[in-house]
C-alpha positions in Angstrom: 118.8 103.6 121.7 116.7 106.4 120.0 115.2 109.1 121.8 111.5 110.0 121.5 110.6 111.3 118.0 110.1 115.2 118.0 111.0 115.6 114.3 109.3 114.1 111.3 105.4 113.6 111.7 104.3 110.0 112.2 100.6 110.6 112.4 97.5 112.1 110.7 94.9 114.7 111.4 91.4 115.2 110.5 89.4 118.4 110.3 86.3 119.8 108.4 83.3 121.9 108.8 79.8 121.1 110.1 76.9 123.4 108.9 73.1 123.2 108.5 71.4 122.7 105.4 71.3 126.5 104.9 75.0 126.7 105.3 75.2 128.3 108.6 77.9 127.0 111.0 76.9 124.6 113.5 78.9 125.5 116.8 79.1 123.1 119.8 78.5 119.8 117.7 80.3 116.7 119.3 82.5 114.9 116.5 83.5 111.5 117.4 86.2 109.7 115.1 86.6 106.0 115.6 89.5 104.2 113.8 87.1 101.1 113.0 89.9 98.2 113.1 91.3 99.4 116.5 88.5 100.9 118.2 90.4 103.9 118.8 88.3 107.2 119.7 89.1 110.6 119.6 86.5 113.4 120.2 86.4 117.1 119.2 83.9 120.0 119.4 83.2 122.5 116.7 84.0 126.1 117.3 82.0 129.1 116.6 82.5 128.7 112.8 81.6 125.1 113.0 85.1 123.9 112.5 86.8 121.0 114.2 90.3 119.5 114.2 91.8 116.3 115.8 95.3 115.6 115.7 97.7 112.6 116.6 95.3 110.0 114.8 96.5 106.6 113.4 97.6 106.7 109.8 95.2 104.8 107.3 91.8 103.8 108.2 89.1 103.2 107.6 87.5 106.0 110.2 84.0 106.5 111.0 83.1 110.1 111.8 79.9 110.7 113.9 78.4 114.2 114.5 75.8 114.9 117.2 73.9 118.1 118.0 70.6 118.7 119.4 69.6 115.2 118.7 70.5 114.9 115.3 73.2 112.7 114.2 75.2 112.5 110.9 77.8 109.8 110.1 80.5 109.2 107.5 82.3 106.0 106.9 85.2 104.7 105.0 87.4 107.7 105.7 91.0 107.2 105.2 94.0 109.5 106.4 97.4 109.9 104.7 100.6 110.2 106.6 101.5 113.7 108.0 98.5 115.1 106.2 95.2 116.7 107.4 92.1 114.8 106.1 89.2 116.9 105.5 85.4 115.9 106.1 82.7 118.6 105.7 79.3 117.5 107.0 75.7 119.2 106.6 72.6 118.4 108.7 69.9 118.0 106.5 66.2 117.1 107.1 65.5 114.1 105.1 61.8 114.8 105.2 62.0 117.9 103.4 65.0 117.1 101.2 63.7 117.2 97.5 66.9 117.7 95.5 70.6 117.9 95.9 72.5 120.3 93.6 76.3 120.1 93.5 78.5 122.8 92.3 82.2 123.7 92.5 84.4 126.7 91.9 88.3 127.1 91.8 89.6 128.1 94.8 90.9 131.7 95.0 93.8 130.8 97.0 96.8 130.0 95.1 98.6 128.3 98.0 97.2 125.9 100.4 98.4 126.9 103.9 98.7 123.2 104.9 101.2 122.4 102.5 104.8 123.0 103.7 106.3 122.0 100.3 106.6 119.5 97.5 106.1 115.8 98.2 104.1 112.6 97.4 102.3 110.5 99.9 102.2 106.7 99.5 99.5 104.7 101.4 99.4 101.0 102.1 97.3 100.2 99.1 100.0 101.5 96.9 102.7 99.7 98.7 100.6 96.6 98.1 99.8 97.0 94.6 103.2 98.3 93.2 106.1 96.0 92.8 109.5 96.4 94.3 112.3 94.3 93.2 114.5 95.4 96.0 111.6 95.5 98.6 112.9 98.6 99.9 111.6 102.1 100.4 113.6 103.8 97.7 111.6 101.8 94.9 108.4 103.5 96.0 109.9 106.8 96.7 110.5 106.9 92.7 106.8 107.6 92.6 107.7 110.9 93.1 108.8 112.2 89.7 111.4 114.6 91.3 113.4 111.4 92.3 115.4 109.2 90.1 117.4 106.0 90.2 121.1 106.7 89.7 122.2 103.0 90.7 119.8 100.2 90.7 122.1 97.7 92.1 123.0 99.7 95.0 119.6 101.2 95.4 120.8 104.9 95.0 118.4 107.7 94.4 118.8 111.3 93.6 116.6 114.3 94.2 116.8 116.9 91.7 120.2 115.7 90.7 121.8 115.9 94.1 123.9 113.5 95.5 122.4 110.6 97.4 124.2 111.5 100.6 121.9 114.7 100.8 118.7 112.5 101.4 117.4 111.4 104.6 115.3 108.5 105.7 113.0 108.4 108.9 111.2 105.6 110.1 108.6 106.2 113.0 110.1 109.6 113.1 113.8 108.3 114.1 116.6 108.8 111.6 117.4 105.6 109.8 120.4 106.9 107.8 123.7 105.6 106.8 125.9 107.2 109.5 129.5 106.0 108.4 128.8 106.3 104.4 129.4 102.6 104.0 126.2 101.9 101.8 124.7 103.8 98.7 121.2 103.5 99.6 121.2 105.9 102.5 120.5 102.9 104.9 122.8 101.6 107.7 122.6 98.1 106.0 122.7 96.6 102.6 118.9 95.7 103.2 116.5 97.9 104.5 116.5 97.4 108.5 112.7 96.9 108.7 110.7 94.8 106.4 108.6 96.8 103.7 105.9 94.4 104.8 106.1 96.1 108.2 105.7 99.6 106.8 101.9 101.2 106.9 102.5 104.3 105.0 105.3 106.5 103.4 105.9 110.1 102.6 108.3 111.7 100.3 109.2 115.4 101.0 111.4 117.6 98.9 112.3 121.2 99.4 110.2 121.3 102.6 109.9 124.3 104.9 108.2 122.5 107.8 110.1 123.3 111.1 109.4 120.0 112.3 111.6 118.3 109.7 115.7 118.7 109.6 118.7 116.9 108.3 118.2 117.0 104.7 118.6 119.0 101.5 117.6 116.5 99.1 114.7 114.3 99.8 113.3 113.0 103.1 111.6 109.6 103.0 109.5 109.2 106.0 107.7 106.1 106.9 105.7 104.6 109.7 105.3 101.0 110.6 102.0 98.9 111.2 100.1 98.8 114.3 98.0 95.9 115.7 94.2 96.1 115.6 91.2 94.3 117.1 91.5 91.5 114.7 94.5 89.0 114.6 96.1 89.5 111.1 99.3 88.2 109.7 101.0 87.1 106.4 103.8 84.8 105.5 105.8 85.3 102.3 108.6 84.0 100.5 110.5 85.9 97.4 112.8 84.1 95.1 115.1 85.5 92.3 118.2 84.6 90.4 120.3 85.6 87.4 117.7 83.9 84.9 115.1 86.4 86.3 117.4 89.5 85.5 118.0 91.2 82.4 121.3 91.3 80.4 123.8 94.0 81.1 124.9 96.7 78.6 128.4 97.2 77.7 128.7 100.8 76.3 132.3 100.4 75.1 131.4 98.0 72.4 127.6 98.3 72.2 126.8 94.7 73.3 124.9 92.8 75.9 126.2 90.2 78.4 124.4 88.0 80.9 124.8 88.9 84.7 126.8 86.9 86.8 125.1 83.7 88.4 123.4 84.5 91.8 120.5 83.4 94.1 118.5 85.5 96.3 115.6 84.4 98.6 113.7 86.4 101.1 111.3 84.8 103.7 109.4 86.3 106.7 106.1 86.9 108.7 104.0 89.6 110.2 101.4 89.0 112.9 99.5 91.3 115.0 96.4 91.8 117.1 94.7 92.9 120.4 96.2 92.4 123.8 93.1 94.1 125.3 90.5 94.9 122.9 90.2 98.7 122.1 93.0 99.5 124.5 96.4 97.6 123.9 97.8 96.0 120.6 100.8 94.3 119.4 102.3 93.7 116.0 105.5 91.7 115.2 107.6 91.2 111.9 110.6 89.0 111.1 112.5 88.6 107.8 115.5 86.8 106.5 117.5 87.6 103.2 120.0 85.4 101.8 121.8 86.6 98.7 125.0 85.8 96.6 124.5 88.8 94.3 127.6 90.5 95.1 129.7 87.4 93.9 132.2 88.8 91.1 131.4 89.0 87.5 134.9 89.0 86.5 137.1 85.7 86.2 140.1 84.2 84.4 140.3 83.3 80.9 137.6 80.5 80.1 136.1 80.8 83.5 132.7 81.5 82.3 132.4 85.0 83.8 133.5 88.3 82.2 137.0 87.9 81.2 140.0 90.0 82.5 142.4 88.7 80.1 144.3 87.0 83.1 145.0 83.3 82.5 144.6 80.8 85.4 148.3 79.8 85.0 149.1 83.2 86.1 147.2 82.9 89.2 149.0 79.4 89.9 152.4 81.3 89.2 151.7 84.0 92.0 150.4 81.4 94.4 153.8 79.5 93.9 156.0 82.5 94.1 154.3 83.9 97.3 154.7 80.4 99.0 158.3 79.5 98.1 159.7 83.2 98.3 157.9 84.3 101.6 156.0 81.3 102.8 152.8 83.0 102.3 149.3 81.7 101.3 147.7 84.5 99.3 144.6 82.5 98.9 142.7 81.4 95.8 139.4 82.3 93.7 137.5 79.4 94.6 136.7 80.0 98.4 134.2 82.9 97.9 133.0 83.7 101.3 129.5 82.8 101.3 126.6 85.2 100.8 124.9 88.3 102.2 123.0 87.1 105.4 120.4 89.7 107.0 117.9 89.0 109.5 115.4 91.8 111.0 112.9 91.4 113.8 110.5 94.0 115.0 108.0 94.0 117.9 105.5 97.2 118.4 103.1 97.8 121.2 100.3 100.4 120.9 98.3 101.7 123.6 94.9 103.8 123.6 95.4 106.1 126.7 92.2 108.0 126.3 90.3 110.1 123.8 93.3 112.4 123.4 96.3 110.3 124.2 98.1 107.4 122.6 101.5 105.6 123.1 103.6 103.6 121.3 106.8 101.5 121.9 108.8 99.7 119.1 112.0 97.6 119.3 113.8 96.5 116.2 117.0 94.6 115.6 119.1 93.9 112.3 122.0 91.8 112.0 123.8 91.6 108.8 127.1 89.6 107.3 128.2 91.1 104.1 131.1 89.6 102.2 133.3 92.4 100.6 135.4 91.4 97.4 137.5 94.4 96.5 139.9 94.1 93.6 137.8 92.7 90.9 137.4 94.9 87.6 137.7 94.5 83.9 141.4 94.2 84.1 142.0 92.8 87.8 141.4 90.2 90.1 141.8 89.4 93.9 142.2 86.3 95.9 140.7 85.3 99.2 143.5 86.8 101.5 142.2 90.2 100.1 138.4 89.4 101.0 136.6 90.1 104.4 133.2 89.9 105.9 131.6 93.1 107.1 129.3 92.4 110.2 126.8 95.0 111.4 124.3 94.8 114.3 121.6 97.6 114.7 119.2 97.6 117.5 116.6 100.5 117.8 114.2 101.3 120.7 111.4 103.8 119.9 108.9 105.3 122.5 106.3 107.8 121.2 103.5 109.6 123.0 100.8 111.2 121.0 98.4 113.8 122.1 95.7 116.3 120.6 95.7 119.5 122.9 
């Protein structure tokens, strides 16, 4: 069970300045911010300098911003917000009857540093997540959009920030740490597959060398993601992804400068997402379910003539070892044929969001991941192991996250 998140940001903010046509600040104007898809409403009032700020907003959009003062109204539509960023919308009240021309001018800001930036990083919205392909369907693939990150092991999903060891990275989902606690995986995650489907992720933020006091637990990179929420419309998706060895490139052998085919494998992923309103404009739900079955960790090495990369060990040597173990110690040391199945992972997610008022929202999320991963040690270019040396690694991870958002 996870405590409420007080660290990595899981919301967005919106600010700006309201002014007259002459550029004078408009104080006391009421700014209404509406998340179009869910009907979530936030309100703010401009200060003496005409500025407003609303925090704790849903990530994404579209938003409609309506400003009212002395019977005059200005509206901006189609505004989208990035995760953990403050969007900016400046609005001018103009008299359409006297407006003859519009002149646009720009100048370089005199400020070298932006006070709202807390370090280097990259924001990845849902549009990018949908547009860009990910072979592994995990956050690491998308995090590499930041040029300071590099992939150091494609098979294991290992990434490095600025050349540092991957163990210095941190992954948070909905503000809660989702790291590999025991160091059993190279992808920084607690399971071989990402515990929450990428189809359930709304937005991602990559932070590097960040000095924001709300962030902690990493000296490499922090991959911060938030999950989707339901809206006033019922929406869903059903998907199936298939991959096998014929869809993978050949492997390169540096020793003799040759290429060889990958070991035979089959991998398929299937799942669905569905969300909608429970009470329109007030209470919403979102669900996600995904299954992965993969034989990718099947050994690439085998005996002479087996069709796999040869270790130089003959099949007769295996038979001889089995015979000696049986006759001398009455022991069954296994064989090479009884490979322990495949990697099986299932994950499920249920999320409830509630609009409690103009300044308050709440969110509850339950998720569970179960994994059965066959571990086959002892295989190398010069060695083989038998089934008595293999085992299945089972994992079960259940998380409950409660969050309350307020704009004081």
